[in-house]
N, CA, C and O atoms as a Tripos MOL2 file, in Angstrom:
@<TRIPOS>MOLECULE
protein
  312   311    78     0     0
PROTEIN
NO_CHARGES

@<TRIPOS>ATOM
      1 N           1.9200 -119.5640   52.0660 N.3       1 MET1
      2 CA          3.2450 -119.5190   51.4830 C.3       1 MET1
      3 C           4.0440 -118.4100   52.1690 C.2       1 MET1
      4 O           3.4960 -117.3570   52.4950 O.2       1 MET1
      5 N           5.3260 -118.6460   52.3830 N.am      2 SER2
      6 CA          6.1640 -117.6670   53.0760 C.3       2 SER2
      7 C           6.5160 -116.4970   52.1570 C.2       2 SER2
      8 O           6.2520 -116.5340   50.9550 O.2       2 SER2
      9 N           7.1160 -115.4630   52.7400 N.am      3 ASP3
     10 CA          7.4920 -114.2790   51.9670 C.3       3 ASP3
     11 C           8.8780 -114.3820   51.3510 C.2       3 ASP3
     12 O           9.2900 -113.4760   50.6270 O.2       3 ASP3
     13 N           9.6070 -115.4560   51.6170 N.am      4 THR4
     14 CA         10.9260 -115.6300   51.0070 C.3       4 THR4
     15 C          10.8060 -116.5260   49.7860 C.2       4 THR4
     16 O          10.0700 -117.5130   49.7960 O.2       4 THR4
     17 N          11.5260 -116.1800   48.7480 N.am      5 ALA5
     18 CA         11.5030 -116.9660   47.5130 C.3       5 ALA5
     19 C          12.2310 -118.2930   47.7350 C.2       5 ALA5
     20 O          13.1030 -118.3790   48.5990 O.2       5 ALA5
     21 N          11.8830 -119.3270   46.9640 N.am      6 PRO6
     22 CA         12.5540 -120.6200   47.1130 C.3       6 PRO6
     23 C          14.0400 -120.5130   46.8050 C.2       6 PRO6
     24 O          14.4600 -119.6680   46.0150 O.2       6 PRO6
     25 N          14.8370 -121.3800   47.4380 N.am      7 ASP7
     26 CA         16.2780 -121.3880   47.2100 C.3       7 ASP7
     27 C          16.5990 -121.7970   45.7770 C.2       7 ASP7
     28 O          17.5320 -121.2690   45.1730 O.2       7 ASP7
     29 N          15.8290 -122.7340   45.2340 N.am      8 ARG8
     30 CA         16.0510 -123.1850   43.8660 C.3       8 ARG8
     31 C          14.7000 -123.3100   43.1730 C.2       8 ARG8
     32 O          13.7460 -123.8340   43.7480 O.2       8 ARG8
     33 N          14.6220 -122.8230   41.9270 N.am      9 LEU9
     34 CA         13.3580 -122.8240   41.2000 C.3       9 LEU9
     35 C          13.6410 -122.9570   39.7150 C.2       9 LEU9
     36 O          14.6290 -122.4210   39.2130 O.2       9 LEU9
     37 N          12.7650 -123.6800   39.0070 N.am     10 SER10
     38 CA         12.9190 -123.8990   37.5740 C.3      10 SER10
     39 C          11.6090 -123.5990   36.8580 C.2      10 SER10
     40 O          10.5290 -123.8060   37.4110 O.2      10 SER10
     41 N          11.7090 -123.1060   35.6140 N.am     11 ASN11
     42 CA         10.5320 -122.8830   34.7670 C.3      11 ASN11
     43 C          10.0670 -124.1610   34.1000 C.2      11 ASN11
     44 O           8.9180 -124.2410   33.6640 O.2      11 ASN11
     45 N          10.9230 -125.1580   34.0090 N.am     12 ASP12
     46 CA         10.6330 -126.4000   33.2930 C.3      12 ASP12
     47 C           9.7100 -127.2990   34.1140 C.2      12 ASP12
     48 O          10.0830 -127.6980   35.2180 O.2      12 ASP12
     49 N           8.5160 -127.6310   33.6120 N.am     13 PRO13
     50 CA          7.5870 -128.4640   34.3840 C.3      13 PRO13
     51 C           8.1080 -129.8760   34.6720 C.2      13 PRO13
     52 O           7.6220 -130.5270   35.5960 O.2      13 PRO13
     53 N           9.0750 -130.3550   33.9070 N.am     14 ARG14
     54 CA          9.6320 -131.6920   34.1500 C.3      14 ARG14
     55 C          10.6600 -131.7030   35.2700 C.2      14 ARG14
     56 O          11.0460 -132.7760   35.7350 O.2      14 ARG14
     57 N          11.1020 -130.5550   35.7060 N.am     15 SER15
     58 CA         12.1240 -130.4610   36.7460 C.3      15 SER15
     59 C          11.5180 -130.7200   38.1290 C.2      15 SER15
     60 O          10.3750 -130.3390   38.3810 O.2      15 SER15
     61 N          12.2720 -131.3630   39.0240 N.am     16 PRO16
     62 CA         11.7680 -131.5420   40.3950 C.3      16 PRO16
     63 C          11.7170 -130.2190   41.1740 C.2      16 PRO16
     64 O          11.1170 -130.1640   42.2480 O.2      16 PRO16
     65 N          12.3330 -129.1650   40.6510 N.am     17 PHE17
     66 CA         12.3600 -127.8650   41.3140 C.3      17 PHE17
     67 C          11.3210 -126.8980   40.7440 C.2      17 PHE17
     68 O          11.3690 -125.7020   41.0330 O.2      17 PHE17
     69 N          10.3960 -127.3960   39.9500 N.am     18 HIS18
     70 CA          9.3180 -126.5850   39.3780 C.3      18 HIS18
     71 C           8.2260 -126.4130   40.4360 C.2      18 HIS18
     72 O           7.7400 -127.3960   40.9940 O.2      18 HIS18
     73 N           7.8400 -125.1600   40.7100 N.am     19 ASP19
     74 CA          6.7970 -124.8670   41.6930 C.3      19 ASP19
     75 C           5.8230 -123.8610   41.0800 C.2      19 ASP19
     76 O           6.1080 -122.6640   41.0700 O.2      19 ASP19
     77 N           4.6750 -124.3250   40.5680 N.am     20 PRO20
     78 CA          3.7430 -123.4140   39.9030 C.3      20 PRO20
     79 C           3.2030 -122.3090   40.8060 C.2      20 PRO20
     80 O           2.9340 -121.2070   40.3270 O.2      20 PRO20
     81 N           3.0380 -122.5800   42.1080 N.am     21 LYS21
     82 CA          2.5250 -121.5400   43.0170 C.3      21 LYS21
     83 C           3.5190 -120.3880   43.1310 C.2      21 LYS21
     84 O           3.1290 -119.2210   43.0830 O.2      21 LYS21
     85 N           4.8060 -120.7140   43.2820 N.am     22 ALA22
     86 CA          5.8340 -119.6690   43.3900 C.3      22 ALA22
     87 C           5.9570 -118.9070   42.0770 C.2      22 ALA22
     88 O           6.0980 -117.6840   42.0870 O.2      22 ALA22
     89 N           5.9080 -119.6020   40.9570 N.am     23 LEU23
     90 CA          5.9950 -118.9370   39.6600 C.3      23 LEU23
     91 C           4.7840 -118.0480   39.4130 C.2      23 LEU23
     92 O           4.8990 -117.0050   38.7690 O.2      23 LEU23
     93 N           3.6260 -118.4550   39.9200 N.am     24 GLY24
     94 CA          2.4170 -117.6560   39.7750 C.3      24 GLY24
     95 C           2.4860 -116.3350   40.5190 C.2      24 GLY24
     96 O           1.8910 -115.3450   40.0920 O.2      24 GLY24
     97 N           3.2070 -116.3160   41.6220 N.am     25 ARG25
     98 CA          3.3710 -115.0590   42.3770 C.3      25 ARG25
     99 C           4.3300 -114.1080   41.6840 C.2      25 ARG25
    100 O           4.2680 -112.8970   41.8980 O.2      25 ARG25
    101 N           5.2040 -114.6390   40.8650 N.am     26 GLY26
    102 CA          6.1930 -113.8100   40.1750 C.3      26 GLY26
    103 C           7.4870 -113.7490   40.9580 C.2      26 GLY26
    104 O           7.4780 -113.4350   42.1480 O.2      26 GLY26
    105 N           8.5910 -114.0430   40.3100 N.am     27 ILE27
    106 CA          9.9050 -114.0510   40.9460 C.3      27 ILE27
    107 C          10.7830 -113.0130   40.2660 C.2      27 ILE27
    108 O          10.8650 -112.9710   39.0390 O.2      27 ILE27
    109 N          11.4340 -112.1830   41.0550 N.am     28 GLY28
    110 CA         12.4180 -111.2370   40.5500 C.3      28 GLY28
    111 C          13.8110 -111.7420   40.8820 C.2      28 GLY28
    112 O          14.0740 -112.1290   42.0210 O.2      28 GLY28
    113 N          14.7050 -111.7440   39.9040 N.am     29 ILE29
    114 CA         16.0650 -112.2370   40.0940 C.3      29 ILE29
    115 C          17.0460 -111.0990   39.8800 C.2      29 ILE29
    116 O          17.0040 -110.4050   38.8640 O.2      29 ILE29
    117 N          17.9200 -110.9220   40.8390 N.am     30 ARG30
    118 CA         19.0160 -109.9620   40.7200 C.3      30 ARG30
    119 C          20.3030 -110.7780   40.7090 C.2      30 ARG30
    120 O          20.5890 -111.5050   41.6600 O.2      30 ARG30
    121 N          21.0890 -110.6550   39.6180 N.am     31 PHE31
    122 CA         22.3220 -111.4140   39.4480 C.3      31 PHE31
    123 C          23.4840 -110.4310   39.3480 C.2      31 PHE31
    124 O          23.5380 -109.6110   38.4310 O.2      31 PHE31
    125 N          24.4100 -110.5220   40.2990 N.am     32 ASN32
    126 CA         25.5670 -109.6220   40.3720 C.3      32 ASN32
    127 C          25.1490 -108.1490   40.3040 C.2      32 ASN32
    128 O          25.8300 -107.3310   39.6860 O.2      32 ASN32
    129 N          24.0230 -107.8210   40.9460 N.am     33 GLY33
    130 CA         23.5730 -106.4400   41.0200 C.3      33 GLY33
    131 C          22.6840 -105.9810   39.8840 C.2      33 GLY33
    132 O          22.2110 -104.8450   39.9120 O.2      33 GLY33
    133 N          22.4330 -106.8200   38.8780 N.am     34 ASN34
    134 CA         21.5930 -106.4590   37.7310 C.3      34 ASN34
    135 C          20.3490 -107.3230   37.6960 C.2      34 ASN34
    136 O          20.4090 -108.5200   37.9750 O.2      34 ASN34
    137 N          19.2030 -106.7080   37.3480 N.am     35 GLU35
    138 CA         17.9560 -107.4580   37.2100 C.3      35 GLU35
    139 C          18.0190 -108.3260   35.9630 C.2      35 GLU35
    140 O          18.4390 -107.8640   34.9020 O.2      35 GLU35
    141 N          17.5980 -109.5980   36.0870 N.am     36 ARG36
    142 CA         17.5430 -110.5180   34.9460 C.3      36 ARG36
    143 C          16.0980 -110.9630   34.7610 C.2      36 ARG36
    144 O          15.4220 -111.3030   35.7320 O.2      36 ARG36
    145 N          15.6270 -110.9620   33.5260 N.am     37 THR37
    146 CA         14.2580 -111.3880   33.2400 C.3      37 THR37
    147 C          14.2190 -112.6540   32.3940 C.2      37 THR37
    148 O          13.1340 -113.1640   32.1140 O.2      37 THR37
    149 N          15.3770 -113.1750   31.9790 N.am     38 ASP38
    150 CA         15.4240 -114.3230   31.0810 C.3      38 ASP38
    151 C          15.9140 -115.5950   31.7700 C.2      38 ASP38
    152 O          16.4990 -116.4600   31.1170 O.2      38 ASP38
    153 N          15.6860 -115.7210   33.0640 N.am     39 VAL39
    154 CA         16.2170 -116.8430   33.8400 C.3      39 VAL39
    155 C          15.3300 -118.0740   33.6700 C.2      39 VAL39
    156 O          14.1130 -117.9950   33.8410 O.2      39 VAL39
    157 N          15.9380 -119.2080   33.3330 N.am     40 GLU40
    158 CA         15.2280 -120.4860   33.2200 C.3      40 GLU40
    159 C          15.2190 -121.2290   34.5560 C.2      40 GLU40
    160 O          14.2170 -121.8460   34.9170 O.2      40 GLU40
    161 N          16.3280 -121.1690   35.2860 N.am     41 GLU41
    162 CA         16.4600 -121.8580   36.5700 C.3      41 GLU41
    163 C          17.5230 -121.1290   37.3790 C.2      41 GLU41
    164 O          18.4570 -120.5560   36.8190 O.2      41 GLU41
    165 N          17.3760 -121.1540   38.7060 N.am     42 TYR42
    166 CA         18.3720 -120.5140   39.5620 C.3      42 TYR42
    167 C          18.5390 -121.2950   40.8520 C.2      42 TYR42
    168 O          17.6740 -122.0830   41.2350 O.2      42 TYR42
    169 N          19.6740 -121.0610   41.5230 N.am     43 CYS43
    170 CA         19.9230 -121.6130   42.8540 C.3      43 CYS43
    171 C          20.6860 -120.5480   43.6440 C.2      43 CYS43
    172 O          21.8140 -120.1960   43.2980 O.2      43 CYS43
    173 N          20.0650 -120.0450   44.6960 N.am     44 VAL44
    174 CA         20.6610 -118.9760   45.4970 C.3      44 VAL44
    175 C          21.8350 -119.5060   46.3100 C.2      44 VAL44
    176 O          22.8910 -118.8750   46.3390 O.2      44 VAL44
    177 N          21.6740 -120.6590   46.9750 N.am     45 SER45
    178 CA         22.7170 -121.1690   47.8700 C.3      45 SER45
    179 C          23.9840 -121.5660   47.1200 C.2      45 SER45
    180 O          25.0840 -121.4200   47.6540 O.2      45 SER45
    181 N          23.8520 -122.0660   45.8900 N.am     46 GLU46
    182 CA         25.0230 -122.4630   45.1130 C.3      46 GLU46
    183 C          25.5490 -121.3220   44.2460 C.2      46 GLU46
    184 O          26.6630 -121.4140   43.7310 O.2      46 GLU46
    185 N          24.7790 -120.2550   44.0720 N.am     47 GLY47
    186 CA         25.2310 -119.0660   43.3570 C.3      47 GLY47
    187 C          25.3250 -119.2300   41.8510 C.2      47 GLY47
    188 O          26.3410 -118.8700   41.2560 O.2      47 GLY47
    189 N          24.2900 -119.7660   41.2260 N.am     48 TRP48
    190 CA         24.2660 -119.8880   39.7680 C.3      48 TRP48
    191 C          22.8480 -119.7050   39.2430 C.2      48 TRP48
    192 O          21.8630 -119.8290   39.9710 O.2      48 TRP48
    193 N          22.7880 -119.4040   37.9470 N.am     49 LEU49
    194 CA         21.5130 -119.3630   37.2560 C.3      49 LEU49
    195 C          21.7200 -119.8270   35.8320 C.2      49 LEU49
    196 O          22.8300 -119.7800   35.3030 O.2      49 LEU49
    197 N          20.6380 -120.2760   35.2170 N.am     50 ARG50
    198 CA         20.6730 -120.8040   33.8610 C.3      50 ARG50
    199 C          19.8370 -119.8990   32.9770 C.2      50 ARG50
    200 O          18.6790 -119.6160   33.2830 O.2      50 ARG50
    201 N          20.4280 -119.4430   31.8730 N.am     51 VAL51
    202 CA         19.7430 -118.5530   30.9300 C.3      51 VAL51
    203 C          19.8600 -119.1140   29.5090 C.2      51 VAL51
    204 O          20.7830 -119.8780   29.2280 O.2      51 VAL51
    205 N          18.9380 -118.7470   28.6080 N.am     52 PRO52
    206 CA         19.0250 -119.2210   27.2190 C.3      52 PRO52
    207 C          20.2780 -118.6870   26.5360 C.2      52 PRO52
    208 O          20.7180 -117.5660   26.7920 O.2      52 PRO52
    209 N          20.8430 -119.5230   25.6550 N.am     53 ALA53
    210 CA         22.0360 -119.1470   24.8930 C.3      53 ALA53
    211 C          21.6080 -118.6890   23.5010 C.2      53 ALA53
    212 O          21.7290 -119.4390   22.5330 O.2      53 ALA53
    213 N          21.1170 -117.4750   23.4030 N.am     54 GLY54
    214 CA         20.6680 -116.9360   22.1180 C.3      54 GLY54
    215 C          19.4170 -117.6300   21.6220 C.2      54 GLY54
    216 O          18.5100 -117.9270   22.3990 O.2      54 GLY54
    217 N          19.3720 -117.8880   20.3170 N.am     55 LYS55
    218 CA         18.1990 -118.5260   19.7090 C.3      55 LYS55
    219 C          18.4290 -120.0020   19.4360 C.2      55 LYS55
    220 O          17.6010 -120.6490   18.7950 O.2      55 LYS55
    221 N          19.5430 -120.5440   19.9120 N.am     56 ALA56
    222 CA         19.8810 -121.9430   19.6450 C.3      56 ALA56
    223 C          18.9160 -122.8800   20.3610 C.2      56 ALA56
    224 O          18.5120 -122.6330   21.4970 O.2      56 ALA56
    225 N          18.5540 -123.9640   19.6710 N.am     57 LEU57
    226 CA         17.6600 -124.9760   20.2270 C.3      57 LEU57
    227 C          18.3750 -126.3190   20.2440 C.2      57 LEU57
    228 O          19.2250 -126.5930   19.3970 O.2      57 LEU57
    229 N          18.0230 -127.1540   21.2170 N.am     58 ASP58
    230 CA         18.5860 -128.4970   21.2320 C.3      58 ASP58
    231 C          17.7750 -129.3950   20.2890 C.2      58 ASP58
    232 O          16.8450 -128.9220   19.6360 O.2      58 ASP58
    233 N          18.1130 -130.6560   20.2170 N.am     59 ARG59
    234 CA         17.4490 -131.5390   19.2550 C.3      59 ARG59
    235 C          15.9880 -131.8340   19.5990 C.2      59 ARG59
    236 O          15.2530 -132.3760   18.7730 O.2      59 ARG59
    237 N          15.5730 -131.4830   20.8060 N.am     60 ARG60
    238 CA         14.1750 -131.6660   21.1970 C.3      60 ARG60
    239 C          13.3650 -130.3760   21.0650 C.2      60 ARG60
    240 O          12.1810 -130.3490   21.4030 O.2      60 ARG60
    241 N          13.9960 -129.3080   20.5760 N.am     61 GLY61
    242 CA         13.2970 -128.0550   20.3440 C.3      61 GLY61
    243 C          13.2630 -127.1100   21.5240 C.2      61 GLY61
    244 O          12.6100 -126.0680   21.4640 O.2      61 GLY61
    245 N          13.9640 -127.4610   22.6100 N.am     62 ARG62
    246 CA         14.0260 -126.5830   23.7830 C.3      62 ARG62
    247 C          15.2430 -125.6680   23.6560 C.2      62 ARG62
    248 O          16.2290 -126.0450   23.0220 O.2      62 ARG62
    249 N          15.1920 -124.4880   24.2410 N.am     63 PRO63
    250 CA         16.3370 -123.5690   24.1300 C.3      63 PRO63
    251 C          17.5770 -124.1250   24.8330 C.2      63 PRO63
    252 O          17.4900 -124.7030   25.9160 O.2      63 PRO63
    253 N          18.7220 -123.9370   24.1960 N.am     64 MET64
    254 CA         19.9990 -124.2920   24.8150 C.3      64 MET64
    255 C          20.2640 -123.2620   25.9040 C.2      64 MET64
    256 O          19.9420 -122.0860   25.7340 O.2      64 MET64
    257 N          20.8440 -123.6870   27.0140 N.am     65 THR65
    258 CA         21.0870 -122.7760   28.1300 C.3      65 THR65
    259 C          22.5540 -122.7830   28.5190 C.2      65 THR65
    260 O          23.2830 -123.7370   28.2490 O.2      65 THR65
    261 N          22.9720 -121.6950   29.1600 N.am     66 ILE66
    262 CA         24.3030 -121.6090   29.7440 C.3      66 ILE66
    263 C          24.1350 -121.2990   31.2290 C.2      66 ILE66
    264 O          23.1540 -120.6810   31.6430 O.2      66 ILE66
    265 N          25.0960 -121.7330   32.0080 N.am     67 THR67
    266 CA         25.0650 -121.5030   33.4500 C.3      67 THR67
    267 C          26.0280 -120.3730   33.7840 C.2      67 THR67
    268 O          27.1940 -120.4060   33.3900 O.2      67 THR67
    269 N          25.5410 -119.3850   34.5040 N.am     68 LEU68
    270 CA         26.3520 -118.2590   34.9560 C.3      68 LEU68
    271 C          26.5000 -118.3490   36.4670 C.2      68 LEU68
    272 O          25.5340 -118.6350   37.1740 O.2      68 LEU68
    273 N          27.7100 -118.1060   36.9620 N.am     69 LYS69
    274 CA         27.9600 -118.1670   38.3950 C.3      69 LYS69
    275 C          28.2090 -116.7690   38.9370 C.2      69 LYS69
    276 O          28.8630 -115.9450   38.2980 O.2      69 LYS69
    277 N          27.6750 -116.5170   40.1260 N.am     70 GLY70
    278 CA         27.8210 -115.2140   40.7570 C.3      70 GLY70
    279 C          26.8640 -115.0960   41.9270 C.2      70 GLY70
    280 O          26.3950 -116.1020   42.4600 O.2      70 GLY70
    281 N          26.5780 -113.8740   42.3230 N.am     71 THR71
    282 CA         25.6740 -113.6130   43.4380 C.3      71 THR71
    283 C          24.2410 -113.5600   42.9220 C.2      71 THR71
    284 O          23.9050 -112.7410   42.0670 O.2      71 THR71
    285 N          23.3980 -114.4490   43.4580 N.am     72 VAL72
    286 CA         21.9940 -114.5340   43.0310 C.3      72 VAL72
    287 C          21.1010 -114.1220   44.2060 C.2      72 VAL72
    288 O          21.2460 -114.6300   45.3180 O.2      72 VAL72
    289 N          20.1760 -113.1930   43.9410 N.am     73 GLU73
    290 CA         19.1910 -112.7810   44.9340 C.3      73 GLU73
    291 C          17.8130 -112.9560   44.2990 C.2      73 GLU73
    292 O          17.5510 -112.4480   43.2090 O.2      73 GLU73
    293 N          16.9350 -113.6840   44.9990 N.am     74 ALA74
    294 CA         15.5860 -113.9270   44.5000 C.3      74 ALA74
    295 C          14.5760 -113.3020   45.4510 C.2      74 ALA74
    296 O          14.7690 -113.2920   46.6670 O.2      74 ALA74
    297 N          13.4690 -112.7680   44.8620 N.am     75 ARG75
    298 CA         12.4090 -112.1820   45.6740 C.3      75 ARG75
    299 C          11.1070 -112.3190   44.9380 C.2      75 ARG75
    300 O          11.0730 -112.4340   43.7130 O.2      75 ARG75
    301 N          10.0140 -112.3040   45.7120 N.am     76 PHE76
    302 CA          8.6930 -112.3190   45.1050 C.3      76 PHE76
    303 C           8.3390 -110.9120   44.6490 C.2      76 PHE76
    304 O           8.6460 -109.9370   45.3340 O.2      76 PHE76
    305 N           7.6980 -110.8080   43.5000 N.am     77 LEU77
    306 CA          7.3020 -109.5000   42.9650 C.3      77 LEU77
    307 C           6.0040 -109.0180   43.6010 C.2      77 LEU77
    308 O           5.8010 -107.8120   43.7460 O.2      77 LEU77
    309 N           5.1200 -109.9430   43.9840 N.am     78 THR78
    310 CA          3.8520 -109.5360   44.5910 C.3      78 THR78
    311 C           3.6960 -110.1250   45.9760 C.2      78 THR78
    312 O           2.6850 -109.8880   46.6370 O.2      78 THR78
@<TRIPOS>BOND
     1     1     2 1
     2     2     3 1
     3     3     4 2
     4     3     5 am
     5     5     6 1
     6     6     7 1
     7     7     8 2
     8     7     9 am
     9     9    10 1
    10    10    11 1
    11    11    12 2
    12    11    13 am
    13    13    14 1
    14    14    15 1
    15    15    16 2
    16    15    17 am
    17    17    18 1
    18    18    19 1
    19    19    20 2
    20    19    21 am
    21    21    22 1
    22    22    23 1
    23    23    24 2
    24    23    25 am
    25    25    26 1
    26    26    27 1
    27    27    28 2
    28    27    29 am
    29    29    30 1
    30    30    31 1
    31    31    32 2
    32    31    33 am
    33    33    34 1
    34    34    35 1
    35    35    36 2
    36    35    37 am
    37    37    38 1
    38    38    39 1
    39    39    40 2
    40    39    41 am
    41    41    42 1
    42    42    43 1
    43    43    44 2
    44    43    45 am
    45    45    46 1
    46    46    47 1
    47    47    48 2
    48    47    49 am
    49    49    50 1
    50    50    51 1
    51    51    52 2
    52    51    53 am
    53    53    54 1
    54    54    55 1
    55    55    56 2
    56    55    57 am
    57    57    58 1
    58    58    59 1
    59    59    60 2
    60    59    61 am
    61    61    62 1
    62    62    63 1
    63    63    64 2
    64    63    65 am
    65    65    66 1
    66    66    67 1
    67    67    68 2
    68    67    69 am
    69    69    70 1
    70    70    71 1
    71    71    72 2
    72    71    73 am
    73    73    74 1
    74    74    75 1
    75    75    76 2
    76    75    77 am
    77    77    78 1
    78    78    79 1
    79    79    80 2
    80    79    81 am
    81    81    82 1
    82    82    83 1
    83    83    84 2
    84    83    85 am
    85    85    86 1
    86    86    87 1
    87    87    88 2
    88    87    89 am
    89    89    90 1
    90    90    91 1
    91    91    92 2
    92    91    93 am
    93    93    94 1
    94    94    95 1
    95    95    96 2
    96    95    97 am
    97    97    98 1
    98    98    99 1
    99    99   100 2
   100    99   101 am
   101   101   102 1
   102   102   103 1
   103   103   104 2
   104   103   105 am
   105   105   106 1
   106   106   107 1
   107   107   108 2
   108   107   109 am
   109   109   110 1
   110   110   111 1
   111   111   112 2
   112   111   113 am
   113   113   114 1
   114   114   115 1
   115   115   116 2
   116   115   117 am
   117   117   118 1
   118   118   119 1
   119   119   120 2
   120   119   121 am
   121   121   122 1
   122   122   123 1
   123   123   124 2
   124   123   125 am
   125   125   126 1
   126   126   127 1
   127   127   128 2
   128   127   129 am
   129   129   130 1
   130   130   131 1
   131   131   132 2
   132   131   133 am
   133   133   134 1
   134   134   135 1
   135   135   136 2
   136   135   137 am
   137   137   138 1
   138   138   139 1
   139   139   140 2
   140   139   141 am
   141   141   142 1
   142   142   143 1
   143   143   144 2
   144   143   145 am
   145   145   146 1
   146   146   147 1
   147   147   148 2
   148   147   149 am
   149   149   150 1
   150   150   151 1
   151   151   152 2
   152   151   153 am
   153   153   154 1
   154   154   155 1
   155   155   156 2
   156   155   157 am
   157   157   158 1
   158   158   159 1
   159   159   160 2
   160   159   161 am
   161   161   162 1
   162   162   163 1
   163   163   164 2
   164   163   165 am
   165   165   166 1
   166   166   167 1
   167   167   168 2
   168   167   169 am
   169   169   170 1
   170   170   171 1
   171   171   172 2
   172   171   173 am
   173   173   174 1
   174   174   175 1
   175   175   176 2
   176   175   177 am
   177   177   178 1
   178   178   179 1
   179   179   180 2
   180   179   181 am
   181   181   182 1
   182   182   183 1
   183   183   184 2
   184   183   185 am
   185   185   186 1
   186   186   187 1
   187   187   188 2
   188   187   189 am
   189   189   190 1
   190   190   191 1
   191   191   192 2
   192   191   193 am
   193   193   194 1
   194   194   195 1
   195   195   196 2
   196   195   197 am
   197   197   198 1
   198   198   199 1
   199   199   200 2
   200   199   201 am
   201   201   202 1
   202   202   203 1
   203   203   204 2
   204   203   205 am
   205   205   206 1
   206   206   207 1
   207   207   208 2
   208   207   209 am
   209   209   210 1
   210   210   211 1
   211   211   212 2
   212   211   213 am
   213   213   214 1
   214   214   215 1
   215   215   216 2
   216   215   217 am
   217   217   218 1
   218   218   219 1
   219   219   220 2
   220   219   221 am
   221   221   222 1
   222   222   223 1
   223   223   224 2
   224   223   225 am
   225   225   226 1
   226   226   227 1
   227   227   228 2
   228   227   229 am
   229   229   230 1
   230   230   231 1
   231   231   232 2
   232   231   233 am
   233   233   234 1
   234   234   235 1
   235   235   236 2
   236   235   237 am
   237   237   238 1
   238   238   239 1
   239   239   240 2
   240   239   241 am
   241   241   242 1
   242   242   243 1
   243   243   244 2
   244   243   245 am
   245   245   246 1
   246   246   247 1
   247   247   248 2
   248   247   249 am
   249   249   250 1
   250   250   251 1
   251   251   252 2
   252   251   253 am
   253   253   254 1
   254   254   255 1
   255   255   256 2
   256   255   257 am
   257   257   258 1
   258   258   259 1
   259   259   260 2
   260   259   261 am
   261   261   262 1
   262   262   263 1
   263   263   264 2
   264   263   265 am
   265   265   266 1
   266   266   267 1
   267   267   268 2
   268   267   269 am
   269   269   270 1
   270   270   271 1
   271   271   272 2
   272   271   273 am
   273   273   274 1
   274   274   275 1
   275   275   276 2
   276   275   277 am
   277   277   278 1
   278   278   279 1
   279   279   280 2
   280   279   281 am
   281   281   282 1
   282   282   283 1
   283   283   284 2
   284   283   285 am
   285   285   286 1
   286   286   287 1
   287   287   288 2
   288   287   289 am
   289   289   290 1
   290   290   291 1
   291   291   292 2
   292   291   293 am
   293   293   294 1
   294   294   295 1
   295   295   296 2
   296   295   297 am
   297   297   298 1
   298   298   299 1
   299   299   300 2
   300   299   301 am
   301   301   302 1
   302   302   303 1
   303   303   304 2
   304   303   305 am
   305   305   306 1
   306   306   307 1
   307   307   308 2
   308   307   309 am
   309   309   310 1
   310   310   311 1
   311   311   312 2
@<TRIPOS>SUBSTRUCTURE
     1 MET1         2 RESIDUE 1 A MET
     2 SER2         6 RESIDUE 1 A SER
     3 ASP3        10 RESIDUE 1 A ASP
     4 THR4        14 RESIDUE 1 A THR
     5 ALA5        18 RESIDUE 1 A ALA
     6 PRO6        22 RESIDUE 1 A PRO
     7 ASP7        26 RESIDUE 1 A ASP
     8 ARG8        30 RESIDUE 1 A ARG
     9 LEU9        34 RESIDUE 1 A LEU
    10 SER10       38 RESIDUE 1 A SER
    11 ASN11       42 RESIDUE 1 A ASN
    12 ASP12       46 RESIDUE 1 A ASP
    13 PRO13       50 RESIDUE 1 A PRO
    14 ARG14       54 RESIDUE 1 A ARG
    15 SER15       58 RESIDUE 1 A SER
    16 PRO16       62 RESIDUE 1 A PRO
    17 PHE17       66 RESIDUE 1 A PHE
    18 HIS18       70 RESIDUE 1 A HIS
    19 ASP19       74 RESIDUE 1 A ASP
    20 PRO20       78 RESIDUE 1 A PRO
    21 LYS21       82 RESIDUE 1 A LYS
    22 ALA22       86 RESIDUE 1 A ALA
    23 LEU23       90 RESIDUE 1 A LEU
    24 GLY24       94 RESIDUE 1 A GLY
    25 ARG25       98 RESIDUE 1 A ARG
    26 GLY26      102 RESIDUE 1 A GLY
    27 ILE27      106 RESIDUE 1 A ILE
    28 GLY28      110 RESIDUE 1 A GLY
    29 ILE29      114 RESIDUE 1 A ILE
    30 ARG30      118 RESIDUE 1 A ARG
    31 PHE31      122 RESIDUE 1 A PHE
    32 ASN32      126 RESIDUE 1 A ASN
    33 GLY33      130 RESIDUE 1 A GLY
    34 ASN34      134 RESIDUE 1 A ASN
    35 GLU35      138 RESIDUE 1 A GLU
    36 ARG36      142 RESIDUE 1 A ARG
    37 THR37      146 RESIDUE 1 A THR
    38 ASP38      150 RESIDUE 1 A ASP
    39 VAL39      154 RESIDUE 1 A VAL
    40 GLU40      158 RESIDUE 1 A GLU
    41 GLU41      162 RESIDUE 1 A GLU
    42 TYR42      166 RESIDUE 1 A TYR
    43 CYS43      170 RESIDUE 1 A CYS
    44 VAL44      174 RESIDUE 1 A VAL
    45 SER45      178 RESIDUE 1 A SER
    46 GLU46      182 RESIDUE 1 A GLU
    47 GLY47      186 RESIDUE 1 A GLY
    48 TRP48      190 RESIDUE 1 A TRP
    49 LEU49      194 RESIDUE 1 A LEU
    50 ARG50      198 RESIDUE 1 A ARG
    51 VAL51      202 RESIDUE 1 A VAL
    52 PRO52      206 RESIDUE 1 A PRO
    53 ALA53      210 RESIDUE 1 A ALA
    54 GLY54      214 RESIDUE 1 A GLY
    55 LYS55      218 RESIDUE 1 A LYS
    56 ALA56      222 RESIDUE 1 A ALA
    57 LEU57      226 RESIDUE 1 A LEU
    58 ASP58      230 RESIDUE 1 A ASP
    59 ARG59      234 RESIDUE 1 A ARG
    60 ARG60      238 RESIDUE 1 A ARG
    61 GLY61      242 RESIDUE 1 A GLY
    62 ARG62      246 RESIDUE 1 A ARG
    63 PRO63      250 RESIDUE 1 A PRO
    64 MET64      254 RESIDUE 1 A MET
    65 THR65      258 RESIDUE 1 A THR
    66 ILE66      262 RESIDUE 1 A ILE
    67 THR67      266 RESIDUE 1 A THR
    68 LEU68      270 RESIDUE 1 A LEU
    69 LYS69      274 RESIDUE 1 A LYS
    70 GLY70      278 RESIDUE 1 A GLY
    71 THR71      282 RESIDUE 1 A THR
    72 VAL72      286 RESIDUE 1 A VAL
    73 GLU73      290 RESIDUE 1 A GLU
    74 ALA74      294 RESIDUE 1 A ALA
    75 ARG75      298 RESIDUE 1 A ARG
    76 PHE76      302 RESIDUE 1 A PHE
    77 LEU77      306 RESIDUE 1 A LEU
    78 THR78      310 RESIDUE 1 A THR
């Protein structure tokens, strides 16, 4: 595996962008200069990330998310 983090990655196993090997190494996300630890999905090239919207759940019991746009930097922690 390379030393650069994937351009797009998701925590959701049903997503086509889910990569268990990359998630196992640990991903650090910096959004607009601040570290974020609550990221559900991100895309570096398009400049957005998806985070939970409080404690709200959708009708299937998954957390509701909001999309934030800005500068996204991803890196492996280990």
